[in-house]
N, CA and C atoms as a LAMMPS dump frame, in Angstrom:
ITEM: TIMESTEP
0
ITEM: NUMBER OF ATOMS
615
ITEM: BOX BOUNDS ff ff ff
-5.0000000000000000e+02 5.0000000000000000e+02
-5.0000000000000000e+02 5.0000000000000000e+02
-5.0000000000000000e+02 5.0000000000000000e+02
ITEM: ATOMS id mol type element x y z
1 1 1 N -51.417 407.287 -47.021
2 1 2 C -51.579 407.188 -48.467
3 1 3 C -51.62 408.588 -49.054
4 2 1 N -50.906 408.789 -50.156
5 2 2 C -50.922 410.083 -50.832
6 2 3 C -50.819 409.873 -52.336
7 3 1 N -51.609 410.642 -53.075
8 3 2 C -51.514 410.666 -54.53
9 3 3 C -51.167 412.095 -54.938
10 4 1 N -50.041 412.243 -55.634
11 4 2 C -49.623 413.558 -56.119
12 4 3 C -49.879 413.629 -57.62
13 5 1 N -50.598 414.661 -58.024
14 5 2 C -50.995 414.839 -59.421
15 5 3 C -50.351 416.121 -59.937
16 6 1 N -49.666 416.031 -61.063
17 6 2 C -48.997 417.205 -61.639
18 6 3 C -49.396 417.37 -63.098
19 7 1 N -49.98 418.513 -63.401
20 7 2 C -50.326 418.886 -64.78
21 7 3 C -51.155 417.8 -65.478
22 8 1 N -52.046 417.173 -64.726
23 8 2 C -52.78 416.02 -65.245
24 8 3 C -53.866 416.451 -66.221
25 9 1 N -53.995 415.702 -67.295
26 9 2 C -55.044 415.989 -68.27
27 9 3 C -55.423 414.743 -69.043
28 10 1 N -56.654 414.738 -69.575
29 10 2 C -57.12 413.635 -70.398
30 10 3 C -57.952 414.193 -71.544
31 11 1 N -57.673 413.678 -72.738
32 11 2 C -58.486 414.06 -73.879
33 11 3 C -58.859 412.819 -74.673
34 12 1 N -59.982 412.9 -75.332
35 12 2 C -60.421 411.871 -76.251
36 12 3 C -60.501 412.517 -77.629
37 13 1 N -59.711 411.978 -78.556
38 13 2 C -59.545 412.626 -79.854
39 13 3 C -59.023 414.042 -79.632
40 14 1 N -59.729 415.065 -80.089
41 14 2 C -59.244 416.439 -79.92
42 14 3 C -59.881 417.17 -78.741
43 15 1 N -60.788 416.498 -78.04
44 15 2 C -61.51 417.166 -76.957
45 15 3 C -60.858 416.885 -75.614
46 16 1 N -60.475 417.96 -74.915
47 16 2 C -59.934 417.823 -73.57
48 16 3 C -61.086 417.635 -72.591
49 17 1 N -61.038 416.563 -71.835
50 17 2 C -62.028 416.324 -70.791
51 17 3 C -61.681 417.176 -69.572
52 18 1 N -60.406 417.184 -69.227
53 18 2 C -59.874 418.113 -68.226
54 18 3 C -58.379 418.219 -68.483
55 19 1 N -57.769 419.268 -67.939
56 19 2 C -56.325 419.447 -68.124
57 19 3 C -55.781 420.361 -67.028
58 20 1 N -54.45 420.301 -66.867
59 20 2 C -53.733 421.175 -65.92
60 20 3 C -54.226 421.03 -64.483
61 21 1 N -54.483 419.786 -64.082
62 21 2 C -54.888 419.519 -62.702
63 21 3 C -53.643 419.24 -61.87
64 22 1 N -53.439 420.053 -60.843
65 22 2 C -52.342 419.868 -59.897
66 22 3 C -52.936 419.761 -58.498
67 23 1 N -52.6 418.662 -57.798
68 23 2 C -53.228 418.467 -56.492
69 23 3 C -52.465 417.394 -55.732
70 24 1 N -52.539 417.464 -54.394
71 24 2 C -52.038 416.396 -53.548
72 24 3 C -53.199 415.864 -52.727
73 25 1 N -53.555 414.623 -52.97
74 25 2 C -54.647 413.962 -52.255
75 25 3 C -54.037 413.15 -51.116
76 26 1 N -54.468 413.431 -49.9
77 26 2 C -53.824 412.839 -48.735
78 26 3 C -54.782 412.026 -47.892
79 27 1 N -54.229 410.99 -47.252
80 27 2 C -54.996 410.123 -46.367
81 27 3 C -55.655 410.934 -45.262
82 28 1 N -56.787 410.435 -44.793
83 28 2 C -57.528 411.121 -43.749
84 28 3 C -58.552 412.09 -44.298
85 29 1 N -58.638 412.176 -45.631
86 29 2 C -59.576 413.1 -46.269
87 29 3 C -60.489 412.359 -47.233
88 30 1 N -61.688 412.927 -47.398
89 30 2 C -62.599 412.503 -48.449
90 30 3 C -62.65 413.604 -49.492
91 31 1 N -62.45 413.233 -50.755
92 31 2 C -62.472 414.195 -51.855
93 31 3 C -63.701 413.924 -52.715
94 32 1 N -64.531 414.93 -52.861
95 32 2 C -65.716 414.833 -53.705
96 32 3 C -65.389 415.419 -55.065
97 33 1 N -65.371 414.574 -56.082
98 33 2 C -65.148 415.033 -57.449
99 33 3 C -66.523 415.349 -58.029
100 34 1 N -66.779 416.638 -58.262
101 34 2 C -68.12 417.069 -58.628
102 34 3 C -68.124 417.684 -60.031
103 35 1 N -69.319 417.84 -60.566
104 35 2 C -69.498 418.406 -61.898
105 35 3 C -70.706 417.77 -62.554
106 36 1 N -71.23 418.381 -63.603
107 36 2 C -72.414 417.843 -64.28
108 36 3 C -72.112 416.528 -64.99
109 37 1 N -73.162 415.848 -65.413
110 37 2 C -72.995 414.603 -66.158
111 37 3 C -72.12 414.828 -67.394
112 38 1 N -71.193 413.918 -67.624
113 38 2 C -70.326 414.018 -68.793
114 38 3 C -69.155 414.957 -68.641
115 39 1 N -68.937 415.486 -67.446
116 39 2 C -67.865 416.476 -67.259
117 39 3 C -66.495 415.848 -67.051
118 40 1 N -66.436 414.55 -66.754
119 40 2 C -65.142 413.893 -66.589
120 40 3 C -64.865 413.356 -65.198
121 41 1 N -65.872 413.312 -64.345
122 41 2 C -65.673 412.825 -62.974
123 41 3 C -65.166 411.377 -62.97
124 42 1 N -65.892 410.516 -63.676
125 42 2 C -65.506 409.099 -63.711
126 42 3 C -64.151 408.918 -64.381
127 43 1 N -63.884 409.718 -65.402
128 43 2 C -62.599 409.624 -66.099
129 43 3 C -61.445 409.926 -65.15
130 44 1 N -61.589 410.954 -64.328
131 44 2 C -60.536 411.284 -63.369
132 44 3 C -60.315 410.131 -62.398
133 45 1 N -61.388 409.544 -61.878
134 45 2 C -61.229 408.429 -60.962
135 45 3 C -60.546 407.246 -61.638
136 46 1 N -60.935 406.953 -62.868
137 46 2 C -60.346 405.817 -63.576
138 46 3 C -58.853 406.02 -63.822
139 47 1 N -58.453 407.26 -64.053
140 47 2 C -57.025 407.553 -64.189
141 47 3 C -56.335 407.377 -62.838
142 48 1 N -56.971 407.865 -61.779
143 48 2 C -56.357 407.801 -60.451
144 48 3 C -56.196 406.366 -59.962
145 49 1 N -57.123 405.481 -60.311
146 49 2 C -56.96 404.101 -59.849
147 49 3 C -56.211 403.23 -60.867
148 50 1 N -55.77 403.83 -61.977
149 50 2 C -54.879 403.139 -62.885
150 50 3 C -55.52 402.433 -64.053
151 51 1 N -56.815 402.616 -64.271
152 51 2 C -57.481 401.952 -65.387
153 51 3 C -57.223 402.644 -66.717
154 52 1 N -57.176 403.99 -66.691
155 52 2 C -56.936 404.766 -67.9
156 52 3 C -55.606 405.507 -67.789
157 53 1 N -54.86 405.635 -68.887
158 53 2 C -53.654 406.455 -68.859
159 53 3 C -54.013 407.929 -69.054
160 54 1 N -53.295 408.84 -68.438
161 54 2 C -53.533 410.265 -68.714
162 54 3 C -52.988 410.642 -70.083
163 55 1 N -53.504 411.714 -70.65
164 55 2 C -52.968 412.239 -71.91
165 55 3 C -51.797 413.179 -71.668
166 56 1 N -51.766 413.761 -70.474
167 56 2 C -50.631 414.606 -70.094
168 56 3 C -50.484 414.546 -68.582
169 57 1 N -49.3 414.883 -68.11
170 57 2 C -49.068 414.962 -66.682
171 57 3 C -48.701 413.627 -66.059
172 58 1 N -48.537 413.651 -64.734
173 58 2 C -48.086 412.461 -64.006
174 58 3 C -48.877 412.287 -62.713
175 59 1 N -48.912 411.032 -62.26
176 59 2 C -49.422 410.695 -60.936
177 59 3 C -48.335 409.931 -60.208
178 60 1 N -48.178 410.193 -58.927
179 60 2 C -47.269 409.396 -58.106
180 60 3 C -47.993 409.003 -56.832
181 61 1 N -47.666 407.824 -56.339
182 61 2 C -48.344 407.259 -55.182
183 61 3 C -47.339 406.968 -54.086
184 62 1 N -47.729 407.192 -52.846
185 62 2 C -46.894 406.798 -51.719
186 62 3 C -47.782 406.313 -50.582
187 63 1 N -47.247 405.344 -49.848
188 63 2 C -47.967 404.77 -48.705
189 63 3 C -46.963 404.48 -47.607
190 64 1 N -47.237 405.023 -46.426
191 64 2 C -46.303 404.881 -45.3
192 64 3 C -44.898 405.341 -45.692
193 65 1 N -44.865 406.465 -46.434
194 65 2 C -43.615 407.107 -46.873
195 65 3 C -42.86 406.299 -47.921
196 66 1 N -43.468 405.246 -48.45
197 66 2 C -42.836 404.446 -49.495
198 66 3 C -43.496 404.736 -50.838
199 67 1 N -42.685 404.949 -51.87
200 67 2 C -43.223 405.148 -53.21
201 67 3 C -43.815 403.835 -53.732
202 68 1 N -44.989 403.938 -54.351
203 68 2 C -45.665 402.764 -54.893
204 68 3 C -45.644 402.858 -56.417
205 69 1 N -45.08 401.874 -57.107
206 69 2 C -45.113 401.9 -58.573
207 69 3 C -46.556 401.901 -59.076
208 70 1 N -46.863 402.68 -60.107
209 70 2 C -48.246 402.745 -60.606
210 70 3 C -48.833 401.388 -60.936
211 71 1 N -48.016 400.455 -61.422
212 71 2 C -48.553 399.146 -61.791
213 71 3 C -48.908 398.289 -60.58
214 72 1 N -48.569 398.743 -59.375
215 72 2 C -48.891 397.996 -58.166
216 72 3 C -49.982 398.645 -57.331
217 73 1 N -50.486 399.79 -57.752
218 73 2 C -51.433 400.527 -56.92
219 73 3 C -52.739 399.756 -56.737
220 74 1 N -53.073 398.873 -57.68
221 74 2 C -54.33 398.131 -57.575
222 74 3 C -54.387 397.279 -56.308
223 75 1 N -53.225 396.927 -55.759
224 75 2 C -53.208 396.09 -54.557
225 75 3 C -53.651 396.865 -53.314
226 76 1 N -53.677 398.191 -53.419
227 76 2 C -53.96 399.033 -52.25
228 76 3 C -55.308 399.743 -52.338
229 77 1 N -56.133 399.362 -53.297
230 77 2 C -57.387 400.1 -53.468
231 77 3 C -58.575 399.175 -53.66
232 78 1 N -59.754 399.762 -53.448
233 78 2 C -61.025 399.103 -53.745
234 78 3 C -61.918 400.109 -54.458
235 79 1 N -62.774 399.577 -55.339
236 79 2 C -63.597 400.416 -56.207
237 79 3 C -65.038 399.93 -56.168
238 80 1 N -65.982 400.872 -56.172
239 80 2 C -67.402 400.542 -56.348
240 80 3 C -68.011 401.555 -57.307
241 81 1 N -68.546 401.065 -58.412
242 81 2 C -69.192 401.927 -59.4
243 81 3 C -70.419 401.214 -59.956
244 82 1 N -71.409 401.961 -60.45
245 82 2 C -72.578 401.304 -61.05
246 82 3 C -72.237 400.508 -62.306
247 83 1 N -71.159 400.897 -62.988
248 83 2 C -70.802 400.229 -64.244
249 83 3 C -69.794 399.097 -64.047
250 84 1 N -69.387 398.848 -62.826
251 84 2 C -68.465 397.751 -62.536
252 84 3 C -69.185 396.414 -62.692
253 85 1 N -68.543 395.479 -63.362
254 85 2 C -69.154 394.174 -63.598
255 85 3 C -68.938 393.246 -62.401
256 86 1 N -69.938 392.416 -62.144
257 86 2 C -69.836 391.356 -61.155
258 86 3 C -69.859 390.007 -61.875
259 87 1 N -69.404 388.974 -61.191
260 87 2 C -69.469 387.621 -61.746
261 87 3 C -70.891 387.099 -61.569
262 88 1 N -71.729 387.277 -62.563
263 88 2 C -73.144 386.967 -62.408
264 88 3 C -73.419 385.465 -62.348
265 89 1 N -72.436 384.651 -62.727
266 89 2 C -72.603 383.197 -62.625
267 89 3 C -72.354 382.707 -61.204
268 90 1 N -71.828 383.578 -60.334
269 90 2 C -71.541 383.219 -58.951
270 90 3 C -72.765 383.45 -58.08
271 91 1 N -72.856 382.687 -56.991
272 91 2 C -73.774 383.05 -55.921
273 91 3 C -73.124 384.168 -55.106
274 92 1 N -73.913 384.769 -54.24
275 92 2 C -73.353 385.814 -53.377
276 92 3 C -72.174 385.279 -52.578
277 93 1 N -72.338 384.111 -51.964
278 93 2 C -71.255 383.536 -51.168
279 93 3 C -69.995 383.355 -52.019
280 94 1 N -70.158 382.828 -53.238
281 94 2 C -69.012 382.605 -54.109
282 94 3 C -68.357 383.917 -54.522
283 95 1 N -69.182 384.95 -54.778
284 95 2 C -68.635 386.251 -55.173
285 95 3 C -67.797 386.854 -54.054
286 96 1 N -68.3 386.775 -52.836
287 96 2 C -67.572 387.335 -51.696
288 96 3 C -66.285 386.544 -51.439
289 97 1 N -66.378 385.218 -51.508
290 97 2 C -65.18 384.396 -51.322
291 97 3 C -64.13 384.713 -52.383
292 98 1 N -64.574 384.874 -53.623
293 98 2 C -63.65 385.172 -54.718
294 98 3 C -62.962 386.516 -54.502
295 99 1 N -63.75 387.528 -54.159
296 99 2 C -63.182 388.875 -53.96
297 99 3 C -62.107 388.853 -52.879
298 100 1 N -62.399 388.178 -51.763
299 100 2 C -61.466 388.235 -50.64
300 100 3 C -60.343 387.198 -50.744
301 101 1 N -60.223 386.574 -51.899
302 101 2 C -58.979 385.864 -52.206
303 101 3 C -57.897 386.863 -52.593
304 102 1 N -58.301 388.057 -53.014
305 102 2 C -57.359 389.06 -53.517
306 102 3 C -57.215 390.261 -52.584
307 103 1 N -58.146 390.434 -51.676
308 103 2 C -58.099 391.535 -50.715
309 103 3 C -58.24 390.987 -49.302
310 104 1 N -57.523 391.587 -48.368
311 104 2 C -57.734 391.248 -46.968
312 104 3 C -59.062 391.83 -46.503
313 105 1 N -59.682 391.163 -45.558
314 105 2 C -60.945 391.648 -44.996
315 105 3 C -60.638 392.625 -43.873
316 106 1 N -61.277 393.782 -43.919
317 106 2 C -61.085 394.767 -42.863
318 106 3 C -61.496 394.184 -41.513
319 107 1 N -60.635 394.314 -40.542
320 107 2 C -60.848 393.809 -39.181
321 107 3 C -60.865 392.29 -39.111
322 108 1 N -60.536 391.6 -40.208
323 108 2 C -60.458 390.15 -40.175
324 108 3 C -61.767 389.438 -39.934
325 109 1 N -62.873 390.058 -40.292
326 109 2 C -64.193 389.467 -40.041
327 109 3 C -64.365 388.181 -40.843
328 110 1 N -65.014 387.163 -40.266
329 110 2 C -65.282 385.939 -41.023
330 110 3 C -66.356 386.177 -42.08
331 111 1 N -66.402 385.29 -43.065
332 111 2 C -67.333 385.444 -44.18
333 111 3 C -68.788 385.605 -43.748
334 112 1 N -69.32 384.77 -42.829
335 112 2 C -70.725 384.963 -42.434
336 112 3 C -70.994 386.357 -41.872
337 113 1 N -70.008 386.919 -41.173
338 113 2 C -70.175 388.261 -40.614
339 113 3 C -70.199 389.321 -41.712
340 114 1 N -69.399 389.108 -42.767
341 114 2 C -69.41 390.035 -43.905
342 114 3 C -70.792 390.055 -44.554
343 115 1 N -71.385 388.881 -44.737
344 115 2 C -72.72 388.812 -45.334
345 115 3 C -73.745 389.519 -44.453
346 116 1 N -73.598 389.387 -43.132
347 116 2 C -74.499 390.086 -42.212
348 116 3 C -74.309 391.598 -42.312
349 117 1 N -73.057 392.035 -42.408
350 117 2 C -72.794 393.467 -42.514
351 117 3 C -73.349 394.049 -43.813
352 118 1 N -73.386 393.235 -44.863
353 118 2 C -73.977 393.674 -46.123
354 118 3 C -75.505 393.649 -46.08
355 119 1 N -76.046 392.996 -45.029
356 119 2 C -77.49 392.792 -44.892
357 119 3 C -78.044 392.029 -46.096
358 120 1 N -77.262 391.046 -46.538
359 120 2 C -77.643 390.224 -47.691
360 120 3 C -77.586 388.731 -47.358
361 121 1 N -77.587 388.391 -46.064
362 121 2 C -77.479 386.988 -45.662
363 121 3 C -78.563 386.132 -46.299
364 122 1 N -79.758 386.688 -46.44
365 122 2 C -80.882 385.932 -47.002
366 122 3 C -80.615 385.502 -48.449
367 123 1 N -79.678 386.18 -49.111
368 123 2 C -79.399 385.903 -50.524
369 123 3 C -78.062 385.198 -50.715
370 124 1 N -77.521 384.594 -49.666
371 124 2 C -76.158 384.057 -49.746
372 124 3 C -76 382.98 -50.822
373 125 1 N -77.079 382.24 -51.111
374 125 2 C -77 381.19 -52.134
375 125 3 C -77.696 381.579 -53.43
376 126 1 N -78.024 382.838 -53.561
377 126 2 C -78.702 383.336 -54.765
378 126 3 C -77.667 383.757 -55.803
379 127 1 N -77.94 383.467 -57.072
380 127 2 C -77.022 383.877 -58.129
381 127 3 C -77.076 385.388 -58.332
382 128 1 N -75.918 385.982 -58.559
383 128 2 C -75.833 387.427 -58.758
384 128 3 C -76.712 387.866 -59.924
385 129 1 N -76.848 387.013 -60.94
386 129 2 C -77.679 387.353 -62.103
387 129 3 C -79.135 387.588 -61.724
388 130 1 N -79.549 387.06 -60.563
389 130 2 C -80.932 387.231 -60.121
390 130 3 C -81.094 388.34 -59.094
391 131 1 N -80.014 389.064 -58.825
392 131 2 C -80.086 390.191 -57.897
393 131 3 C -80.771 391.378 -58.569
394 132 1 N -81.45 392.181 -57.778
395 132 2 C -81.948 393.464 -58.277
396 132 3 C -80.774 394.414 -58.443
397 133 1 N -81.005 395.511 -59.16
398 133 2 C -79.934 396.5 -59.354
399 133 3 C -79.486 397.088 -58.018
400 134 1 N -80.428 397.254 -57.088
401 134 2 C -80.066 397.781 -55.776
402 134 3 C -79.219 396.815 -54.969
403 135 1 N -79.547 395.518 -55.05
404 135 2 C -78.747 394.508 -54.348
405 135 3 C -77.337 394.427 -54.922
406 136 1 N -77.225 394.525 -56.245
407 136 2 C -75.9 394.506 -56.873
408 136 3 C -75.063 395.696 -56.409
409 137 1 N -75.699 396.862 -56.328
410 137 2 C -74.962 398.042 -55.903
411 137 3 C -74.52 397.919 -54.453
412 138 1 N -75.385 397.381 -53.592
413 138 2 C -74.99 397.212 -52.193
414 138 3 C -73.847 396.201 -52.093
415 139 1 N -73.872 395.155 -52.908
416 139 2 C -72.783 394.182 -52.917
417 139 3 C -71.473 394.852 -53.327
418 140 1 N -71.5 395.652 -54.38
419 140 2 C -70.291 396.353 -54.824
420 140 3 C -69.746 397.247 -53.713
421 141 1 N -70.642 397.987 -53.084
422 141 2 C -70.218 398.872 -52.001
423 141 3 C -69.671 398.072 -50.819
424 142 1 N -70.341 396.963 -50.489
425 142 2 C -69.882 396.143 -49.382
426 142 3 C -68.498 395.572 -49.618
427 143 1 N -68.246 395.083 -50.828
428 143 2 C -66.92 394.557 -51.144
429 143 3 C -65.858 395.639 -50.988
430 144 1 N -66.199 396.864 -51.364
431 144 2 C -65.251 397.976 -51.21
432 144 3 C -65.089 398.379 -49.745
433 145 1 N -66.193 398.55 -49.03
434 145 2 C -66.136 398.986 -47.631
435 145 3 C -65.347 398.011 -46.758
436 146 1 N -65.508 396.718 -47.008
437 146 2 C -64.941 395.722 -46.109
438 146 3 C -63.582 395.196 -46.563
439 147 1 N -63.031 395.777 -47.627
440 147 2 C -61.666 395.457 -48.046
441 147 3 C -60.681 396.294 -47.233
442 148 1 N -59.67 395.652 -46.717
443 148 2 C -58.688 396.336 -45.873
444 148 3 C -57.646 397.006 -46.756
445 149 1 N -58.013 398.168 -47.278
446 149 2 C -57.141 398.926 -48.181
447 149 3 C -57.104 400.387 -47.731
448 150 1 N -56.036 401.117 -48.059
449 150 2 C -55.933 402.519 -47.657
450 150 3 C -56.53 403.5 -48.654
451 151 1 N -57.062 402.999 -49.79
452 151 2 C -57.525 403.863 -50.863
453 151 3 C -58.855 403.345 -51.397
454 152 1 N -59.872 404.22 -51.402
455 152 2 C -61.227 403.807 -51.765
456 152 3 C -61.81 404.766 -52.786
457 153 1 N -62.363 404.201 -53.866
458 153 2 C -62.998 404.982 -54.922
459 153 3 C -64.477 404.606 -55.028
460 154 1 N -65.355 405.594 -54.907
461 154 2 C -66.795 405.375 -55.035
462 154 3 C -67.334 406.32 -56.099
463 155 1 N -67.918 405.764 -57.133
464 155 2 C -68.455 406.567 -58.236
465 155 3 C -69.979 406.477 -58.197
466 156 1 N -70.631 407.612 -57.957
467 156 2 C -72.09 407.682 -57.835
468 156 3 C -72.609 406.538 -56.96
469 157 1 N -72.183 406.506 -55.7
470 157 2 C -72.423 405.337 -54.847
471 157 3 C -73.876 405.048 -54.512
472 158 1 N -74.765 406.051 -54.547
473 158 2 C -76.159 405.806 -54.176
474 158 3 C -77.034 405.353 -55.345
475 159 1 N -76.434 405.134 -56.51
476 159 2 C -77.205 404.693 -57.665
477 159 3 C -77.972 403.411 -57.336
478 160 1 N -79.273 403.418 -57.583
479 160 2 C -80.174 402.261 -57.414
480 160 3 C -80.435 401.884 -55.958
481 161 1 N -79.999 402.693 -54.994
482 161 2 C -80.242 402.377 -53.594
483 161 3 C -81.566 402.949 -53.115
484 162 1 N -82.315 402.16 -52.327
485 162 2 C -83.539 402.665 -51.708
486 162 3 C -83.189 403.329 -50.379
487 163 1 N -84.196 403.825 -49.674
488 163 2 C -83.952 404.586 -48.439
489 163 3 C -83.185 403.752 -47.411
490 164 1 N -83.58 402.507 -47.224
491 164 2 C -82.898 401.647 -46.248
492 164 3 C -81.445 401.447 -46.632
493 165 1 N -81.186 401.222 -47.924
494 165 2 C -79.813 401.003 -48.378
495 165 3 C -78.984 402.275 -48.3
496 166 1 N -79.619 403.436 -48.499
497 166 2 C -78.897 404.7 -48.346
498 166 3 C -78.46 404.881 -46.903
499 167 1 N -79.317 404.536 -45.939
500 167 2 C -78.928 404.586 -44.526
501 167 3 C -77.77 403.639 -44.256
502 168 1 N -77.834 402.446 -44.852
503 168 2 C -76.751 401.466 -44.707
504 168 3 C -75.445 402.031 -45.28
505 169 1 N -75.54 402.668 -46.438
506 169 2 C -74.36 403.275 -47.067
507 169 3 C -73.717 404.287 -46.128
508 170 1 N -74.508 405.18 -45.561
509 170 2 C -73.951 406.211 -44.7
510 170 3 C -73.36 405.634 -43.419
511 171 1 N -74.007 404.611 -42.849
512 171 2 C -73.466 403.977 -41.643
513 171 3 C -72.091 403.385 -41.91
514 172 1 N -71.932 402.768 -43.08
515 172 2 C -70.649 402.144 -43.39
516 172 3 C -69.603 403.157 -43.838
517 173 1 N -70.014 404.18 -44.577
518 173 2 C -69.074 405.213 -44.997
519 173 3 C -68.499 405.944 -43.788
520 174 1 N -69.354 406.344 -42.878
521 174 2 C -68.884 407.085 -41.703
522 174 3 C -68.156 406.187 -40.704
523 175 1 N -68.316 404.872 -40.847
524 175 2 C -67.636 403.945 -39.956
525 175 3 C -66.264 403.507 -40.43
526 176 1 N -65.834 404.016 -41.587
527 176 2 C -64.516 403.651 -42.096
528 176 3 C -63.404 404.266 -41.244
529 177 1 N -62.237 403.652 -41.22
530 177 2 C -61.111 404.238 -40.471
531 177 3 C -60.803 405.65 -40.949
532 178 1 N -60.309 406.462 -40.031
533 178 2 C -60.057 407.867 -40.326
534 178 3 C -58.8 408.093 -41.162
535 179 1 N -57.971 407.054 -41.318
536 179 2 C -56.676 407.268 -41.974
537 179 3 C -56.647 406.795 -43.421
538 180 1 N -57.819 406.56 -44.043
539 180 2 C -57.79 406.155 -45.437
540 180 3 C -58.127 407.345 -46.341
541 181 1 N -57.817 407.187 -47.605
542 181 2 C -58.044 408.219 -48.613
543 181 3 C -59.257 407.806 -49.445
544 182 1 N -60.27 408.669 -49.494
545 182 2 C -61.535 408.324 -50.141
546 182 3 C -61.836 409.331 -51.248
547 183 1 N -62.205 408.81 -52.418
548 183 2 C -62.705 409.616 -53.521
549 183 3 C -64.165 409.254 -53.769
550 184 1 N -65.01 410.266 -53.907
551 184 2 C -66.413 410.045 -54.261
552 184 3 C -66.747 410.954 -55.435
553 185 1 N -67.093 410.355 -56.572
554 185 2 C -67.518 411.131 -57.738
555 185 3 C -69.027 411.235 -57.722
556 186 1 N -69.544 412.459 -57.787
557 186 2 C -70.991 412.629 -57.667
558 186 3 C -71.404 414.031 -58.1
559 187 1 N -72.627 414.143 -58.594
560 187 2 C -73.216 415.468 -58.797
561 187 3 C -74.366 415.699 -57.831
562 188 1 N -74.407 414.898 -56.748
563 188 2 C -75.428 415.04 -55.717
564 188 3 C -74.748 415.159 -54.362
565 189 1 N -74.983 416.259 -53.671
566 189 2 C -74.239 416.489 -52.433
567 189 3 C -74.64 415.53 -51.312
568 190 1 N -75.754 414.81 -51.451
569 190 2 C -76.124 413.856 -50.404
570 190 3 C -75.311 412.566 -50.48
571 191 1 N -74.434 412.436 -51.487
572 191 2 C -73.627 411.225 -51.62
573 191 3 C -72.277 411.335 -50.926
574 192 1 N -71.897 412.534 -50.492
575 192 2 C -70.602 412.698 -49.841
576 192 3 C -70.748 413.569 -48.603
577 193 1 N -69.831 413.427 -47.634
578 193 2 C -69.953 414.18 -46.385
579 193 3 C -69.803 415.684 -46.62
580 194 1 N -70.426 416.492 -45.779
581 194 2 C -70.282 417.951 -45.921
582 194 3 C -68.86 418.428 -45.685
583 195 1 N -68.047 417.617 -45.038
584 195 2 C -66.645 417.984 -44.786
585 195 3 C -65.717 417.608 -45.947
586 196 1 N -66.256 416.971 -46.978
587 196 2 C -65.416 416.537 -48.099
588 196 3 C -64.794 417.74 -48.809
589 197 1 N -63.58 417.562 -49.263
590 197 2 C -62.909 418.585 -50.065
591 197 3 C -63.384 418.427 -51.512
592 198 1 N -63.907 419.506 -52.099
593 198 2 C -64.523 419.411 -53.413
594 198 3 C -63.546 419.748 -54.538
595 199 1 N -63.555 418.902 -55.555
596 199 2 C -62.785 419.131 -56.766
597 199 3 C -63.78 419.245 -57.908
598 200 1 N -64.005 420.461 -58.384
599 200 2 C -64.958 420.66 -59.484
600 200 3 C -64.229 420.446 -60.798
601 201 1 N -64.5 419.31 -61.434
602 201 2 C -63.766 418.96 -62.65
603 201 3 C -63.997 419.945 -63.781
604 202 1 N -65.133 420.641 -63.723
605 202 2 C -65.426 421.636 -64.775
606 202 3 C -64.478 422.822 -64.722
607 203 1 N -63.752 422.974 -63.624
608 203 2 C -62.802 424.079 -63.489
609 203 3 C -61.489 423.814 -64.209
610 204 1 N -61.341 422.608 -64.765
611 204 2 C -60.067 422.225 -65.385
612 204 3 C -60.264 421.887 -66.854
613 205 1 N -60.928 422.778 -67.576
614 205 2 C -61.159 422.589 -69.017
615 205 3 C -60.102 423.336 -69.82
C-alpha cells in the first residue's frame, strides 16, 4: 500500500490549516502525525482516508502495484477515532456483525473469538448506548484492528482508555501484520511506537 501526496493543502475560509505537503507514505511503516491541538492532525487524516477534499494538491493510492481510484479507497481502510459514531441502537454483537458485513475479518476469526479479543464478551448483548466512553473506544479500535485491510487510521487512539485498555491497545497495535500502512494522529508520544516516522503538521503552515 502506498499513498503519494503532492503539494497537498487544506484551508477553511481564508485560513490555511496546512499546505505544500509532499510525501510518500509506504506500507510497512507507522506514521505519527503530530502537533498541538487544533493544528490540523485530524484534518490531514480525514483527507487521506477520503472524507474531506483537499483545497490544493493531489493524493494517489496504489496497492500491490495497482492504482486505486480515490472513490474506492474506503474498501481498503479502517478508521478509529473518538468522534466516530457507532450504531447506539445495536447491541455489541449486532454492531460487530454489521461492521464485518463490509470488511473481512483479519485471520478469518469467528465472531465469538472477535468478542474475546476485544475483551468485551461480557457485554455482547448490551446496547452500545449503555457502554462507557472507554468501552466505546475499545470497540472502535477493535473493529479497526481486526479488519483485514492494508490501511489503518487511528486518531488519538488512547482517548478514554484506562490502564488495562491501554495495555490491550499496545498488544493489538504491535501484533498487526508488518506489511500494512498505519497512521496515528496524536500529541502524546505514548500513543505511537518510538520507531514511527513523525510528520509535524505545524511545519506545513
